[in-house]
C-alpha positions as CSV (number, residue, x, y, z in Angstrom):
1,M,-19.7,29.5,13.0
2,D,-20.9,27.3,10.4
3,Q,-17.5,26.6,9.0
4,D,-16.2,26.0,12.6
5,R,-18.9,23.2,12.8
6,A,-17.9,21.6,9.6
7,Q,-14.6,21.5,10.3
8,Y,-14.9,20.0,13.6
9,V,-17.3,17.2,12.0
10,T,-14.9,16.5,9.6
11,M,-12.0,16.5,11.7
12,T,-13.2,14.1,14.3
13,E,-15.9,12.0,12.2
14,R,-14.5,11.7,9.0
15,P,-12.9,8.1,8.5
16,I,-9.1,8.0,9.8
17,G,-7.7,7.3,6.5
18,P,-9.2,9.3,4.1
19,L,-9.0,12.4,6.8
20,I,-5.3,11.6,7.0
21,T,-4.2,11.3,3.4
22,S,-6.6,14.2,2.4
23,L,-4.2,16.8,4.7
24,A,-1.1,14.7,3.8
25,V,-1.3,14.9,0.2
26,P,-1.7,18.9,0.0
27,T,1.6,18.8,2.7
28,I,3.5,16.4,1.3
29,V,3.8,18.3,-2.3
30,S,4.4,21.6,-0.5
31,M,7.0,19.9,1.2
32,M,8.5,18.4,-1.9
33,V,8.0,21.5,-3.7
34,T,10.0,22.6,-1.3
35,S,12.5,19.8,-1.6
36,I,12.9,20.6,-5.4
37,Y,13.6,24.1,-5.3
38,N,16.6,23.4,-2.4
39,M,17.7,20.8,-4.9
40,A,17.1,23.2,-8.0
41,D,19.4,25.1,-6.1
42,T,22.3,22.7,-5.5
43,F,21.8,21.6,-9.3
44,F,22.2,25.2,-10.9
45,V,25.0,26.4,-8.5
46,S,26.9,22.9,-8.9
47,K,27.4,24.3,-12.7
48,L,29.5,27.1,-11.1
49,G,32.2,24.6,-9.7
50,T,32.6,22.1,-6.7
51,S,33.3,25.0,-4.6
52,A,29.8,26.6,-5.1
53,S,28.4,23.9,-4.6
54,G,30.0,23.2,-1.2
55,A,28.5,26.5,-0.2
56,V,25.1,25.6,-0.8
57,G,25.5,22.9,1.6
58,I,27.1,25.5,4.2
59,V,24.4,27.8,4.2
60,F,21.5,24.8,4.1
61,S,22.5,24.5,8.0
62,L,21.7,28.4,8.1
63,M,18.7,28.2,6.4
64,A,17.9,24.8,9.2
65,I,18.6,27.7,11.6
66,I,15.9,29.8,10.4
67,Q,13.6,26.5,10.0
68,A,14.5,25.8,13.3
69,V,12.5,28.9,14.9
70,G,9.8,29.1,12.0
71,F,8.9,25.2,13.1
72,T,9.7,26.1,16.9
73,V,7.1,28.7,17.1
74,G,4.8,27.3,14.1
75,M,4.5,23.7,15.3
76,G,4.3,25.0,19.1
77,S,1.5,27.5,17.8
78,G,-0.1,24.5,15.6
79,S,-0.1,21.6,17.9
80,W,-1.9,24.2,20.7
81,I,-4.2,25.2,18.2
82,S,-5.7,22.2,16.9
83,R,-5.9,20.9,20.5
84,L,-8.2,24.0,21.5
85,L,-10.0,23.8,18.2
86,G,-10.5,20.0,19.1
87,E,-12.2,21.6,22.2
88,K,-14.2,24.1,20.4
89,R,-12.2,27.4,22.0
90,T,-11.7,29.3,18.8
91,E,-11.1,32.5,20.1
92,E,-8.2,31.5,22.2
93,A,-6.6,29.8,19.1
94,G,-6.8,33.1,17.6
95,K,-5.0,34.6,20.1
96,V,-2.4,32.0,20.2
97,A,-2.0,32.3,16.0
98,S,-1.6,36.2,16.3
99,S,0.9,35.6,19.1
100,G,2.9,33.0,17.2
101,F,3.0,35.1,14.2
102,G,4.6,38.2,16.0
103,L,7.1,36.2,17.6
104,A,8.1,34.7,14.4
105,I,8.9,38.1,13.0
106,L,10.9,39.0,16.2
107,F,12.7,36.2,16.1
108,G,13.4,36.4,12.3
109,L,14.4,40.2,12.9
110,G,17.0,39.0,15.6
111,L,18.6,36.4,13.4
112,S,19.0,38.9,10.4
113,V,20.8,41.5,12.8
114,V,23.2,39.0,14.2
115,G,23.9,37.2,11.0
116,L,24.9,40.1,8.8
117,S,26.8,42.0,11.5
118,N,29.7,39.0,11.2
119,L,28.7,37.1,7.9
120,D,32.1,36.0,7.8
121,G,32.8,34.6,11.2
122,L,29.6,32.9,10.6
123,M,30.3,31.3,7.8
124,R,33.6,29.5,8.8
125,I,32.1,28.7,12.1
126,L,29.3,26.7,9.7
127,G,32.4,25.0,8.2
128,A,33.4,27.1,5.1
129,S,36.9,26.6,4.1
130,A,38.7,29.6,2.5
131,T,37.8,28.3,-1.4
132,I,34.1,28.0,0.1
133,L,33.8,31.1,2.0
134,P,33.1,33.9,-0.7
135,Y,30.6,31.5,-2.7
136,A,28.9,30.8,1.0
137,R,29.2,34.6,2.0
138,D,27.2,35.4,-1.4
139,Y,24.6,32.9,-0.8
140,A,24.0,33.8,2.8
141,G,23.8,37.6,3.0
142,Y,20.1,37.3,1.0
143,I,18.9,34.3,2.7
144,L,19.6,36.3,6.1
145,L,18.0,39.2,4.8
146,A,14.8,37.1,3.9
147,A,15.1,35.2,7.5
148,P,11.9,37.3,8.9
149,V,9.5,36.5,6.0
150,M,10.6,32.8,6.2
151,S,10.2,32.6,9.9
152,A,6.8,34.1,9.7
153,S,5.6,32.0,6.6
154,F,6.5,28.6,8.7
155,V,4.0,29.5,11.1
156,L,1.1,30.7,8.7
157,N,2.0,27.5,7.1
158,N,1.7,25.4,10.6
159,I,-1.3,27.5,11.6
160,L,-3.3,26.3,8.3
161,R,-2.5,22.9,8.9
162,A,-3.3,23.0,12.1
163,E,-6.8,23.7,11.5
164,G,-7.0,21.0,8.4
165,K,-6.6,23.7,6.1
166,A,-3.4,22.0,4.3
167,K,-4.5,23.0,0.6
168,F,-4.4,26.7,1.2
169,A,-0.6,26.0,2.7
170,M,0.4,23.9,-0.1
171,F,-1.1,26.6,-2.6
172,G,1.0,29.3,-1.0
173,I,4.7,26.9,-0.7
174,G,4.1,25.7,-4.2
175,A,3.7,28.9,-5.6
176,G,6.7,30.5,-4.0
177,G,9.0,27.2,-4.7
178,M,7.9,27.0,-8.4
179,L,8.7,31.0,-8.8
180,N,12.3,30.0,-7.2
181,I,12.6,27.0,-10.1
182,A,12.3,29.6,-12.8
183,L,13.8,32.7,-11.1
184,D,17.4,30.6,-10.5
185,P,18.4,29.9,-14.2
186,L,17.6,33.4,-14.7
187,F,19.2,35.4,-12.0
188,I,22.5,32.9,-11.7
189,F,22.8,32.9,-15.8
190,V,21.1,35.1,-17.8
191,F,21.3,38.3,-15.3
192,D,25.0,36.3,-14.6
193,L,24.7,37.0,-10.6
194,G,26.3,33.5,-10.2
195,I,25.5,31.9,-6.6
196,A,24.3,35.5,-5.3
197,G,21.9,34.9,-8.2
198,A,20.2,31.6,-6.6
199,A,20.3,33.6,-2.8
200,I,18.1,36.6,-4.7
201,A,15.6,33.7,-5.9
202,T,15.1,32.1,-2.9
203,A,14.3,35.1,-1.0
204,L,12.1,36.5,-3.6
205,S,10.1,33.3,-3.5
206,Q,9.9,33.2,0.1
207,C,8.5,36.6,0.1
208,V,5.7,35.7,-2.5
209,S,5.1,32.8,-0.3
210,F,4.3,34.4,2.6
211,L,2.1,37.1,1.1
212,I,-0.1,34.5,-0.6
213,L,0.0,32.8,2.9
214,L,-1.1,35.9,4.8
215,T,-3.6,36.7,2.3
216,V,-5.5,33.4,3.2
217,F,-5.9,34.7,6.6
218,L,-6.8,38.3,5.6
219,S,-9.6,37.3,3.1
220,G,-11.5,35.3,6.1
221,K,-10.9,32.1,4.6
222,T,-9.7,30.6,8.0
223,I,-11.3,29.7,11.4
224,V,-7.9,31.3,13.3
225,K,-8.0,34.8,12.7
226,I,-4.4,36.7,12.9
227,K,-5.2,40.1,14.2
228,P,-2.4,42.9,16.1
229,K,-5.2,43.7,18.6
230,I,-5.4,40.4,19.9
231,I,-1.6,39.5,20.2
232,S,-1.0,38.3,23.9
233,K,0.6,40.4,26.4
234,K,0.7,37.7,28.8
235,V,4.0,36.2,29.0
236,G,3.0,32.7,29.6
237,T,1.2,32.6,25.9
238,Y,4.9,32.8,24.7
239,I,6.4,30.1,26.9
240,S,3.6,27.8,26.1
241,I,4.6,28.3,22.4
242,L,8.0,28.0,22.9
243,T,7.4,24.7,25.4
244,F,5.1,23.0,22.8
245,G,7.6,24.0,19.9
246,L,10.5,22.6,21.7
247,P,10.7,19.5,20.3
248,S,10.9,21.0,16.8
249,L,13.7,23.6,17.9
250,S,15.5,20.6,19.4
251,R,15.1,18.6,16.3
252,Q,16.0,21.6,13.9
253,G,18.4,23.2,16.0
254,L,20.4,20.1,16.4
255,A,20.0,19.6,12.6
256,S,22.2,22.4,12.2
257,I,24.8,21.4,14.9
258,S,24.9,18.2,12.9
259,T,25.4,19.5,9.6
260,I,27.9,22.3,10.7
261,L,29.7,18.9,12.3
262,L,29.4,17.2,9.5
263,N,30.5,19.7,7.0
264,T,33.5,20.7,9.1
265,S,34.5,16.8,9.1
266,A,34.1,16.5,5.6
267,A,36.1,19.4,4.9
268,G,39.5,17.5,6.0
269,Y,38.7,15.4,2.9
270,G,38.6,18.5,0.6
271,D,35.5,20.5,-1.2
272,A,34.5,17.0,-3.3
273,A,33.5,15.7,0.2
274,V,31.6,18.4,1.2
275,A,30.2,19.0,-1.7
276,A,29.2,15.5,-1.9
277,M,27.8,15.1,1.9
278,A,25.4,18.5,0.3
279,I,24.2,16.6,-2.6
280,T,23.3,13.6,-0.6
281,G,21.8,15.4,2.1
282,K,19.3,17.2,-0.3
283,I,18.3,14.0,-2.0
284,F,17.6,12.4,1.2
285,L,15.5,15.3,2.3
286,F,13.5,15.0,-0.7
287,I,12.8,11.6,-0.1
288,F,12.1,12.6,3.5
289,S,9.9,15.0,3.1
290,I,7.1,12.6,2.1
291,I,6.9,10.3,5.1
292,L,7.2,14.1,7.1
293,G,4.5,15.5,5.1
294,I,2.2,12.5,6.1
295,G,3.3,13.0,9.5
296,Q,2.3,16.8,8.9
297,G,-1.0,15.4,7.9
298,Y,-1.4,13.4,10.8
299,M,-0.7,16.1,13.7
300,P,-3.7,17.8,13.3
301,V,-6.2,14.9,13.5
302,L,-4.3,13.5,16.4
303,G,-4.9,17.0,17.9
304,Y,-8.2,17.3,17.1
305,N,-9.5,14.0,18.4
306,Y,-7.0,13.9,21.5
307,G,-9.0,17.5,22.6
308,A,-12.1,15.8,21.5
309,R,-11.6,12.5,23.8
310,K,-11.9,10.4,20.9
311,F,-9.2,8.2,21.9
312,D,-9.9,5.2,19.3
313,R,-9.5,7.2,16.5
314,V,-6.3,8.3,18.2
315,R,-4.9,4.9,17.9
316,G,-6.0,4.3,14.4
317,A,-4.3,7.7,13.2
318,F,-1.2,6.4,14.6
319,F,-1.2,3.1,13.3
320,F,-2.5,4.3,9.8
321,T,0.6,6.8,10.1
322,F,2.9,4.4,10.8
323,K,2.3,2.0,8.4
324,I,1.9,3.8,5.5
325,N,4.9,5.7,6.1
326,T,7.0,2.5,6.3
327,L,5.7,0.9,3.1
328,I,6.4,4.2,1.1
329,I,10.2,5.2,2.4
330,S,11.1,1.3,2.4
331,V,10.1,1.4,-1.4
332,L,11.8,4.7,-1.9
333,A,15.2,3.6,-0.2
334,L,14.8,0.3,-2.2
335,G,14.8,2.7,-5.7
336,G,17.3,4.8,-3.8
337,F,20.1,2.1,-3.1
338,F,20.1,1.1,-6.9
339,A,20.0,4.8,-8.7
340,A,22.4,6.3,-6.3
341,E,25.3,6.7,-8.7
342,S,22.8,8.2,-11.4
343,L,21.3,10.7,-8.9
344,I,24.6,12.1,-7.7
345,R,25.8,12.1,-11.1
346,F,22.6,14.0,-12.1
347,F,24.1,17.2,-10.1
348,I,27.7,17.0,-10.4
349,A,28.8,15.0,-13.8
350,A,31.9,16.5,-14.1
351,D,33.6,15.6,-10.9
352,P,34.3,11.7,-10.2
353,E,35.3,12.2,-6.5
354,V,32.1,13.9,-5.5
355,I,30.1,11.2,-7.4
356,R,32.3,8.0,-5.6
357,I,31.9,9.8,-1.9
358,G,28.1,10.8,-2.7
359,S,26.8,7.2,-4.3
360,R,28.5,5.4,-1.2
361,A,26.9,7.9,1.3
362,F,23.3,7.8,0.2
363,R,23.6,3.9,-0.3
364,F,24.5,4.0,3.5
365,S,21.6,6.0,4.1
366,C,19.0,4.2,1.8
367,A,19.7,1.0,4.2
368,S,18.5,2.6,7.4
369,M,15.6,4.7,5.8
370,P,12.6,1.8,6.6
371,L,13.9,2.7,10.4
372,I,13.0,6.3,10.3
373,S,9.1,5.9,10.3
374,L,8.4,5.0,13.6
375,G,10.7,7.9,15.4
376,V,8.8,10.6,13.0
377,V,5.2,9.2,14.1
378,C,6.3,8.6,17.7
379,N,7.7,12.0,18.1
380,M,5.1,14.0,16.0
381,T,2.3,11.8,18.7
382,F,3.9,13.4,21.6
383,Q,4.3,16.9,20.2
384,S,0.8,16.9,19.3
385,I,-0.8,15.6,22.4
386,G,0.9,18.4,24.1
387,K,3.6,16.2,25.8
388,A,6.3,18.5,25.0
389,W,9.1,17.0,27.2
390,T,8.7,13.6,26.1
391,A,8.5,14.8,22.4
392,T,11.8,16.7,22.7
393,I,13.6,14.0,24.0
394,L,12.3,12.0,20.8
395,A,13.5,15.1,18.8
396,T,16.9,14.9,19.9
397,L,17.7,11.8,19.4
398,R,18.2,11.0,15.5
399,Q,20.2,14.5,15.2
400,G,21.5,15.1,18.6
401,I,22.0,12.3,21.2
402,C,22.8,9.8,18.6
403,L,24.2,11.6,15.6
404,I,26.8,14.2,17.1
405,P,28.6,11.8,19.5
406,L,29.0,9.0,16.1
407,L,30.2,12.4,14.0
408,L,32.9,13.2,16.5
409,V,33.9,9.4,17.1
410,L,33.3,7.4,13.6
411,P,35.3,9.8,11.3
412,R,38.7,9.4,14.0
413,L,38.1,5.6,13.8
414,I,37.4,4.9,10.0
415,G,38.2,8.3,8.3
416,L,35.9,9.2,5.4
417,T,33.6,5.9,5.9
418,G,32.6,7.2,9.5
419,I,31.0,10.3,8.0
420,Q,29.2,8.2,5.6
421,L,28.2,5.9,8.2
422,A,27.2,8.5,11.0
423,Q,23.8,9.3,10.1
424,P,22.6,5.6,9.1
425,A,23.8,4.2,12.8
426,A,22.1,7.1,14.4
427,D,18.7,6.2,12.7
428,L,19.2,2.6,14.1
429,L,19.8,3.7,17.6
430,T,16.9,6.2,17.4
431,F,14.4,3.4,16.5
432,L,15.6,1.5,19.0
433,C,15.2,3.8,21.5
434,C,11.5,5.2,20.4
435,I,10.4,1.2,20.8
436,P,9.7,1.8,24.9
437,F,8.0,5.5,24.0
438,T,5.7,4.2,21.4
439,L,4.7,1.1,23.9
440,H,4.2,3.9,26.9
441,F,1.8,6.0,24.8
442,F,-0.6,2.9,23.9
443,R,-0.6,2.9,28.1
444,L,-1.3,6.6,28.5
445,L,-3.9,6.0,26.2
446,E,-5.6,3.2,27.9
447,R,-5.3,5.6,31.1
448,E,-6.9,8.8,29.3
449,K,-9.6,6.2,27.8
450,R,-10.6,4.8,31.4
451,K,-10.9,8.8,33.1
452,A,-12.9,9.7,30.2
453,A,-15.3,6.6,30.3
């Protein structure tokens, strides 16, 4: 109980800026390491040719589906757990954690079975051309085998962040990421396994991360305990987890759909276009992981303090996170705009067409990056306070309501430029849509504050 009390005091009394920063830095490190080893796959696989590089982009949408499952259960459990801990309901938080962990493994097994039973068909649906298909098949098979472990790891990771133990999460994810970076060239080139080597490296690294994260829970270093005997038998528990995680499912699921549309649209312009958009996406995600990491440091602070009815701290957390995110991504966007060609060339210097298409697309993305911060903070805010349906609407904006119609329409009107412009245009529309939701949140906060007075 001393550990529980000390953590409660930290989350509800420590100054907002240092508190969010202390939780965000480990999260940023772990997410950047994840982005780096995703880019490492792209970097090493690109040495096998343009079609192989395109395959990484195809399978990335499959990994986004696995992430969607993991984040749905993980964020749904985590947002609920942080509020329960803020209300000092530790035992109930443990039941939610154990139930979410079991649910993620079950969903991951389902993905493995369905995906492996029709692998070629799945790769074609995801946008693989005839030349990319053999590479995509070799890569995706091992990723699907690791799907249960990957899904469960996302849940463990989010539970640790929810109770304010982001450093443990960083260590687990970081260790697996560094191992992947080391294994990629070994398996691809030394063992001559080609693109399958990159997939094996990723699968093994994910298993190592999972074991490290699970060990943290089994060693008693966490407030929330995961035990098979406390897994809930109530259907309502799982409905609540999935409802709270629905924004993550919408966000990640629509990201998968939009990536598939992007790949199929780009395929009409050749493997160079598919590879260019895949590389651009990986670089963007590396930058995006920084503000996403700050946001995930923000979420448990918001959940704890909303549960504890400390609404002034909730308001302060929102403004701190929005301002720091906007500043950081604006600086990175400016640097990325001028370094776009060099960044693309780093991955695949031998193909000038990939460099031309990719650098132009990345410059368009950099122009809209400063607008992304509001959408991230606004979405995470409503998810953290348990307003699942509002958060779900917000989550569908960037990768769904705004982007998918643009991907369907713009390429027909302006060709390849439409593909390159679709995401930046969606970012602008998302920013405009988030303004009234943000104002609504502050009105809601005032009402809650008056009730608590």
